[in-house]
MIPA-67374 format. One record per residue (C-alpha): x, y, z; residue number from 1. Coordinates in Angstrom, 2 decimals. Example, Ala and Ser with C-alpha at 12.3 -4.5 7.8 and 13.67 -1.06 7.14 Angstrom:
PT         x         y         z     k
PT     12.30     -4.50      7.80     1
PT     13.67     -1.06      7.14     2
//
This chain:
PT         x         y         z     k
PT    173.09     77.62     96.89     1
PT    171.60     73.97     96.24     2
PT    170.74     74.24     99.84     3
PT    168.30     77.18     98.93     4
PT    166.75     75.60     95.84     5
PT    166.02     72.58     97.31     6
PT    163.70     74.94     99.90     7
PT    162.37     76.55     97.31     8
PT    161.24     73.64     95.66     9
PT    159.75     72.37     98.75    10
PT    157.74     75.17     99.52    11
PT    156.16     75.20     95.71    12
PT    155.28     71.86     96.34    13
PT    153.38     72.37     99.58    14
PT    151.43     75.62     98.40    15
PT    150.84     72.87     94.87    16
PT    149.37     70.56     96.92    17
PT    147.54     73.44     99.48    18
PT    145.60     75.46     96.18    19
PT    144.60     71.50     94.89    20
PT    142.99     70.81     98.31    21
PT    141.57     74.20     98.20    22
PT    140.41     73.58     95.09    23
PT    138.95     70.49     95.79    24
PT    137.04     72.30     98.83    25
PT    135.20     74.84     97.16    26
PT    131.64     73.66     96.09    27
PT    129.71     77.47     96.09    28
PT    129.75     79.88     93.30    29
PT    130.94     83.73     94.04    30
PT    128.26     85.45     95.91    31
PT    127.42     88.62     93.26    32
PT    125.42     91.81     94.98    33
PT    124.51     95.07     93.30    34
PT    124.33     98.86     94.48    35
PT    121.88    101.01     92.59    36
PT    122.21    104.90     93.40    37
PT    119.03    106.16     93.40    38
PT    117.66    103.51     93.92    39
PT    114.68    102.41     91.24    40
PT    111.50    103.94     91.32    41
PT    107.95    101.92     92.19    42
PT    107.09    100.86     88.74    43
PT    110.40     99.85     87.77    44
PT    111.68    103.41     85.88    45
PT    113.76    105.95     86.75    46
PT    113.23    109.79     86.26    47
PT    117.31    110.70     86.25    48
PT    120.87    109.39     85.87    49
PT    121.81    105.52     87.73    50
PT    124.57    104.05     88.77    51
PT    125.50    100.88     89.08    52
PT    127.59     99.33     91.32    53
PT    128.58     95.38     91.70    54
PT    130.53     93.67     94.76    55
PT    131.52     90.24     94.14    56
PT    133.26     87.96     96.98    57
PT    134.22     84.29     96.93    58
PT    136.05     83.49    100.37    59
PT    136.87     79.27     98.94    60
PT    138.34     80.36     95.28    61
PT    139.85     82.64     92.75    62
PT    137.15     84.08     90.71    63
PT    137.12     86.00     87.52    64
PT    134.17     88.23     86.57    65
PT    133.04     89.86     82.96    66
PT    130.79     92.79     82.80    67
PT    130.69     94.12     86.17    68
PT    132.66     97.15     86.10    69
PT    130.53    100.33     87.74    70
PT    128.63    101.84     85.56    71
PT    126.48    105.22     84.84    72
PT    123.32    105.86     82.51    73
PT    122.34    108.99     82.19    74
PT    119.71    108.87     78.54    75
PT    116.24    108.44     78.76    76
PT    116.06    104.74     77.55    77
PT    113.53    102.40     77.37    78
PT    115.37     99.49     78.65    79
PT    119.02     98.82     79.28    80
PT    120.24     95.12     80.57    81
PT    123.20     94.78     82.40    82
PT    124.25     91.64     83.89    83
PT    127.39     91.22     86.35    84
PT    128.92     87.55     85.99    85
PT    131.22     85.69     88.36    86
PT    133.55     82.34     88.12    87
PT    135.26     80.40     90.47    88
PT    136.26     76.74     91.44    89
PT    133.31     76.61     93.27    90
PT    130.92     77.69     89.99    91
PT    129.26     80.61     88.26    92
PT    126.84     82.87     88.98    93
PT    125.25     86.26     87.29    94
PT    123.48     89.01     88.66    95
PT    121.64     91.35     86.48    96
PT    118.85     94.55     86.17    97
PT    116.93     96.70     83.01    98
PT    117.66    100.30     83.20    99
PT    114.93    101.90     82.35   100
PT    115.84    105.85     82.82   101
PT    112.14    108.36     81.72   102
PT    113.40    111.94     83.23   103
PT    110.72    113.89     80.82   104
PT    107.74    114.97     82.02   105
PT    104.23    114.02     80.33   106
PT    102.81    116.98     78.02   107
PT     99.22    118.10     79.22   108
PT     97.36    117.74     75.69   109
PT     94.16    119.02     77.13   110
PT     91.25    119.79     79.58   111
PT     87.57    118.98     79.26   112
PT     85.11    120.03     81.28   113
PT     82.15    117.71     82.19   114
PT     79.45    119.59     79.89   115
PT     79.70    122.32     78.06   116
PT     78.59    126.31     79.21   117
PT     75.02    126.54     81.15   118
PT     73.97    129.53     79.38   119
PT     75.65    132.41     77.06   120
PT     79.26    130.66     77.56   121
PT     78.68    131.00     81.21   122
PT     78.96    127.86     83.85   123
PT     76.44    128.61     87.02   124
PT     76.57    125.69     89.25   125
PT     79.53    123.47     89.69   126
PT     81.52    121.70     87.18   127
PT     83.97    119.45     87.10   128
PT     87.44    119.61     83.91   129
PT     89.28    116.49     83.25   130
PT     92.56    116.94     82.20   131
PT     94.57    114.23     79.44   132
PT     97.99    114.25     78.42   133
PT    100.80    112.14     76.25   134
PT    103.93    110.40     77.60   135
PT    106.31    109.43     74.59   136
PT    108.31    106.50     77.07   137
PT    106.99    105.58     80.23   138
PT    103.61    106.15     79.19   139
PT    100.72    108.51     81.65   140
PT     99.54    106.99     84.40   141
PT     96.94    109.73     85.45   142
PT     96.20    112.86     85.46   143
PT     94.16    115.16     86.86   144
PT     90.07    116.42     87.51   145
PT     89.96    119.72     89.22   146
PT     86.10    120.59     90.50   147
PT     85.15    124.12     90.11   148
PT     82.26    125.64     92.74   149
PT     83.24    129.64     92.98   150
PT     83.82    131.83     93.82   151
PT     81.78    133.73     90.55   152
PT     84.14    135.51     88.38   153
PT     84.30    136.30     84.56   154
PT     87.76    135.30     84.47   155
PT     87.81    131.97     86.72   156
PT     90.46    128.87     85.97   157
PT     91.50    125.87     87.45   158
PT     94.89    124.43     86.84   159
PT     95.89    120.48     86.51   160
PT     98.79    117.98     85.65   161
PT     99.58    114.70     84.62   162
PT    101.61    112.05     86.30   163
PT    103.80    109.13     83.90   164
PT    104.67    105.54     85.18   165
PT    107.88    106.93     86.22   166
PT    106.40    109.76     87.85   167
PT    107.69    112.53     86.41   168
PT    104.73    115.25     87.14   169
PT    103.71    117.31     83.52   170
PT    102.08    120.82     84.03   171
PT     99.89    122.96     85.47   172
PT     97.89    123.65     82.60   173
PT     95.63    126.66     82.82   174
PT     91.45    126.22     81.97   175
PT     89.83    129.58     81.98   176
PT     86.04    129.56     81.51   177
PT     82.80    132.15     82.84   178
PT     80.91    131.31     86.32   179
PT     78.49    132.73     87.73   180
PT     75.97    131.08     89.86   181
PT     74.60    134.18     91.66   182
PT     71.05    134.58     90.75   183
PT     70.30    137.97     89.65   184
PT     68.17    140.38     92.17   185
PT     65.16    141.91     91.49   186
PT     64.66    145.26     92.15   187
PT     60.56    146.02     91.46   188
PT     57.68    145.88     89.47   189
PT     55.36    148.11     86.74   190
PT     52.09    147.63     86.68   191
PT     50.36    147.89     83.12   192
PT     47.39    150.57     84.53   193
PT     45.96    151.69     88.01   194
PT     43.94    149.23     90.27   195
PT     40.37    149.98     89.11   196
PT     38.47    150.65     92.56   197
PT     39.92    151.64     95.92   198
PT     43.69    149.59     95.46   199
PT     41.93    146.69     94.10   200
PT     42.21    145.08     90.22   201
PT     38.47    143.33     88.94   202
PT     39.76    142.44     85.85   203
PT     42.75    141.12     84.59   204
PT     46.26    143.03     84.54   205
PT     49.75    142.79     83.48   206
PT     52.70    142.99     85.52   207
PT     56.32    143.71     84.73   208
PT     59.52    143.25     86.75   209
PT     62.95    144.77     86.40   210
PT     66.17    142.66     88.08   211
PT     69.53    143.48     87.33   212
PT     72.71    141.01     87.32   213
PT     76.47    142.36     88.67   214
PT     78.42    139.74     87.32   215
PT     77.04    138.61     83.51   216
PT     74.20    140.96     83.22   217
PT     71.54    140.57     80.86   218
PT     68.89    139.90     83.10   219
PT     65.59    140.05     82.17   220
PT     62.22    139.26     83.75   221
PT     58.74    137.33     82.37   222
PT     55.74    139.48     82.17   223
PT     52.83    138.11     84.05   224
PT     49.55    138.30     83.03   225
PT     47.19    138.46     86.43   226
PT     43.65    137.20     85.95   227
PT     43.16    135.07     89.32   228
PT     42.57    133.70     92.31   229
PT     40.72    136.35     93.73   230
PT     42.62    137.52     97.04   231
PT     43.03    140.26     99.07   232
PT     47.16    139.66     98.90   233
PT     46.63    137.53     95.45   234
PT     50.16    136.28     94.86   235
PT     52.00    136.12     91.54   236
PT     55.33    134.88     91.65   237
PT     58.34    137.21     89.83   238
PT     60.60    135.04     87.45   239
PT     63.86    136.92     86.48   240
PT     67.06    134.90     84.53   241
PT     70.58    136.29     83.99   242
PT     72.61    136.16     81.33   243
PT     74.46    132.51     82.82   244
PT     71.26    131.18     83.72   245
PT     70.74    131.74     87.19   246
PT     66.85    132.18     87.71   247
PT     65.28    134.38     90.56   248
PT     61.77    134.47     91.49   249
PT     60.32    136.41     94.35   250
PT     56.74    136.88     95.48   251
PT     54.43    140.13     94.92   252
PT     50.81    140.57     96.15   253
PT     47.99    142.48     94.63   254
PT     44.39    143.04     95.67   255
PT     42.34    141.13     92.77   256
PT     38.64    141.12     92.97   257
PT     36.71    140.17     89.35   258
PT     33.91    138.34     91.09   259
PT     30.89    140.00     93.08   260
PT     29.54    138.94     95.93   261
PT     26.83    136.23     96.15   262
PT     23.91    137.01     98.42   263
PT     20.92    135.29     99.17   264
PT     17.53    136.59    100.76   265
PT     14.63    135.88    102.29   266
PT     11.57    137.66    103.34   267
PT      8.69    136.75    106.35   268
PT      5.62    138.40    106.00   269
PT      3.68    140.02    109.44   270
PT      0.98    142.35    110.26   271
PT      1.99    145.77    108.74   272
PT      5.57    144.82    108.59   273
PT      8.12    142.45    107.20   274
PT     11.14    140.29    108.30   275
PT     13.84    140.73    105.69   276
PT     17.29    138.84    106.19   277
PT     19.90    137.59    103.84   278
PT     23.27    135.43    103.82   279
PT     26.39    136.74    102.15   280
PT     29.56    135.59    101.04   281
PT     32.28    136.52    103.52   282
PT     34.11    139.30    100.40   283
PT     30.38    141.22    100.90   284
PT     31.37    144.37    103.54   285
PT     27.91    146.79    102.97   286
PT     24.61    145.98    101.99   287
PT     21.60    148.31    100.77   288
PT     17.59    146.70    100.72   289
PT     15.29    149.20     98.24   290
PT     11.73    148.08     98.11   291
PT      9.14    148.57     96.02   292
PT      5.25    147.84     95.93   293
PT      5.12    145.73     93.10   294
PT      2.61    147.15     90.45   295
PT      4.09    150.68     91.76   296
PT      7.35    152.16     89.85   297
PT      7.46    155.42     91.85   298
PT      7.27    153.83     95.33   299
PT     10.89    152.40     95.20   300
PT     13.24    153.70     97.56   301
PT     16.46    152.39    100.16   302
PT     15.04    151.43    103.51   303
PT     18.42    150.21    104.81   304
PT     22.08    150.63    104.31   305
PT     24.62    149.24    106.25   306
PT     26.69    146.09    107.34   307
PT     24.02    143.89    109.42   308
PT     22.20    141.20    108.03   309
PT     18.50    141.48    108.93   310
PT     15.83    144.22    108.69   311
PT     11.81    144.80    110.41   312
PT     10.30    146.79    108.10   313
PT      7.61    148.71    109.48   314
PT      4.30    150.67    108.40   315
PT      3.34    148.09    105.57   316
PT     -0.09    147.54    104.23   317
PT     -1.61    144.25    104.82   318
PT     -2.81    142.57    101.38   319
PT     -0.11    144.36     99.78   320
PT      2.83    143.07     97.69   321
PT      6.13    144.15     97.92   322
PT      9.42    143.45     96.12   323
PT     12.63    143.78     98.43   324
PT     16.09    143.78     96.71   325
PT     19.20    143.12     98.30   326
PT     22.35    144.65     97.08   327
PT     25.59    143.30     98.47   328
PT     28.78    145.11     98.03   329
PT     32.47    144.09     98.24   330
PT     35.57    145.79     98.88   331
PT     36.31    146.29     94.85   332
PT     32.51    147.80     94.01   333
PT     31.09    145.06     92.87   334
PT     27.46    144.64     93.37   335
PT     25.12    142.01     93.24   336
PT     21.28    141.77     94.09   337
PT     19.17    139.42     94.40   338
PT     14.98    139.60     95.33   339
PT     12.40    138.47     97.48   340
PT      8.98    139.62     97.54   341
PT      6.11    139.65    100.65   342
PT      2.65    140.31    101.18   343
PT      1.98    140.90    104.78   344
PT     -0.57    140.63    106.75   345
PT     -2.61    138.63    109.79   346
PT     -2.14    134.89    108.49   347
PT     -1.27    131.55    109.00   348
PT      2.09    130.67    106.84   349
PT      2.89    126.43    107.16   350
PT      1.89    124.27    107.03   351
PT     -0.80    124.61    104.41   352
PT     -4.55    124.16    105.08   353
PT     -5.77    120.65    105.00   354
PT     -1.82    119.70    104.78   355
PT     -1.30    116.11    105.37   356
PT      1.67    115.40    107.29   357
PT      3.63    112.46    108.99   358
PT      5.76    113.31    111.44   359
PT      5.41    116.43    113.97   360
PT      5.13    119.71    111.89   361
PT      6.28    123.01    112.72   362
PT      3.68    125.46    112.68   363
PT      4.51    129.13    111.53   364
PT      2.20    132.53    111.09   365
PT      2.91    136.77    110.22   366
PT      4.69    138.02    113.66   367
PT      2.59    140.70    114.86   368
PT      4.15    143.84    115.72   369
PT      4.61    144.66    119.54   370
PT      3.72    140.75    120.28   371
PT      4.85    139.49    123.90   372
PT      4.04    135.97    122.81   373
PT      1.57    134.05    121.02   374
PT     -1.16    131.57    122.02   375
PT     -1.50    127.95    119.94   376
PT     -4.33    125.62    120.48   377
PT     -4.52    122.53    118.48   378
PT     -7.79    120.49    119.19   379
PT     -8.15    116.98    117.87   380
PT    -12.08    116.80    116.94   381
PT    -13.49    118.55    119.58   382
PT    -11.06    118.06    122.44   383
PT     -8.36    120.69    123.14   384
PT     -5.12    118.53    123.47   385
PT     -2.35    121.13    123.22   386
PT     -2.17    125.15    124.26   387
PT      1.34    126.70    124.76   388
PT      2.82    130.04    124.33   389
PT      5.59    130.55    122.48   390
PT      7.15    134.32    122.12   391
PT      8.31    134.02    118.63   392
PT      6.24    133.71    115.59   393
PT      6.64    129.33    115.44   394
PT      5.83    126.17    117.15   395
PT      7.78    122.73    116.87   396
PT      5.22    120.34    117.64   397
PT      6.10    117.56    120.27   398
PT      5.94    114.38    119.33   399
PT      4.43    113.64    122.61   400
PT      3.54    115.86    125.77   401
PT      1.14    116.54    129.13   402
PT     -1.44    118.42    128.55   403
PT     -4.75    119.12    131.30   404
PT     -3.03    116.42    133.64   405
PT     -3.13    113.80    130.73   406
PT      0.04    112.12    129.14   407
PT     -0.85    113.20    124.59   408
PT      0.89    111.66    121.54   409
PT      0.45    113.09    117.73   410
PT     -1.99    110.54    116.92   411
PT     -2.71    110.16    112.79   412
PT     -6.00    112.19    112.65   413
PT     -7.78    115.42    111.42   414
PT     -6.46    118.78    114.06   415
PT     -7.26    122.48    113.91   416
PT     -5.04    124.51    115.15   417
PT     -5.86    128.56    116.53   418
PT     -3.39    131.33    116.87   419
PT     -3.85    134.74    118.56   420
PT     -1.39    137.29    119.76   421
PT     -0.85    138.57    122.82   422
PT      0.88    141.50    125.35   423
PT      2.26    141.89    128.54   424
PT      2.36    138.98    131.08   425
PT      0.47    136.17    130.45   426
PT     -1.55    135.42    133.72   427
PT     -2.91    138.69    132.28   428
PT     -4.68    137.18    129.23   429
PT     -4.49    140.37    127.01   430
PT     -5.00    138.59    123.59   431
PT     -5.49    140.24    120.40   432
PT     -7.39    139.05    117.39   433
PT     -7.40    135.88    116.18   434
PT     -4.43    135.54    113.52   435
PT     -6.13    132.81    111.95   436
PT     -6.74    129.27    111.98   437
PT     -6.02    125.74    109.54   438
PT     -6.59    122.49    109.56   439
PT     -4.14    119.28    108.71   440
PT     -4.05    115.47    109.05   441
PT     -1.59    113.70    110.40   442
PT     -0.77    110.57    108.74   443
PT      1.10    107.31    110.33   444
PT      4.53    107.50    109.46   445
//
């Protein structure tokens, strides 16, 4: 018995010495690790129950703990601090965290389009709807912005959500509106009166248009009063608008001419005849020529009707004066008349007698019917310096020429010129009666 007690005392002594040795060797605090299930969200928030377990270790000495029991948090909270503390021979350690739980989604409080309706409560081009929300705990992180670009619908809608900082999603919340981005259809037109002549309008005309719209309806068109410009296919633009504010435009054409054609007339006298020439604007289609002997109203008569722009009128009396009225007519039956006077006869026309010129002149005379050519002779003093045979009743005198084997020039001085008509071949020399003779003076230029 004594031996047993001694053995026990010896063992206790050894253990006491060993324990003292171990305590003396522990210079490291306990190690605390924490396991959180499920893991905390990226913003430090959880959206449901949080379980926390602690693991304490110290291989060198015993330890004591405070607040290291496993715990589960289930209620929403803005922040609960939890800490696990441990003490050993090597020192003390702690491991803590703040638990934040927000399991309640945010509330979507409104939807705000980027603008009001375009017309009569309708949107007619893409819009963006911005959502707003509230969150009582973690706060709102963001709300959706939704764009709508169709299809057309009287009951169009979009849905949007909000997200809180904890990651909860609130919504979706709808936003309803009316959307029509399609222009109305132009169906036809109405003229205020029939054309004035041959399908042409010659004075302002009103044009009304009809249109329809399948969705927003209420299509209306602007009336047009057309008053120019002139044209066989004058362009009119129809403009129609539906209730949503969509605008449709479309071309319409009509024949419109409010102005008569322009015409200019020239009359050239001849022997017992006259040559009437006229020029006109492009819209003139035909012409009527009337002739009247001046001073004799009863002699008025129509001598030409057609599309040509030249008339050779024979059977006139030399020395008498005639008035020619040329009327140009366009497709819309507009008329414009210009007149010219002429006195037929055998005579020289220009330059006038005794005229003074500083450059080579153009000699002109009246046309003689059934003439093959004319003979023009030019004298300086008593010397003939030029003889020419033009086929038409004018001659442009050159600045220099050859006559009778000699070089000639139109030098300053007094000249006389004669003109005769001729028939047949030049070698036959069948000349008619002298048309006329005149003088002219060439001066140094």
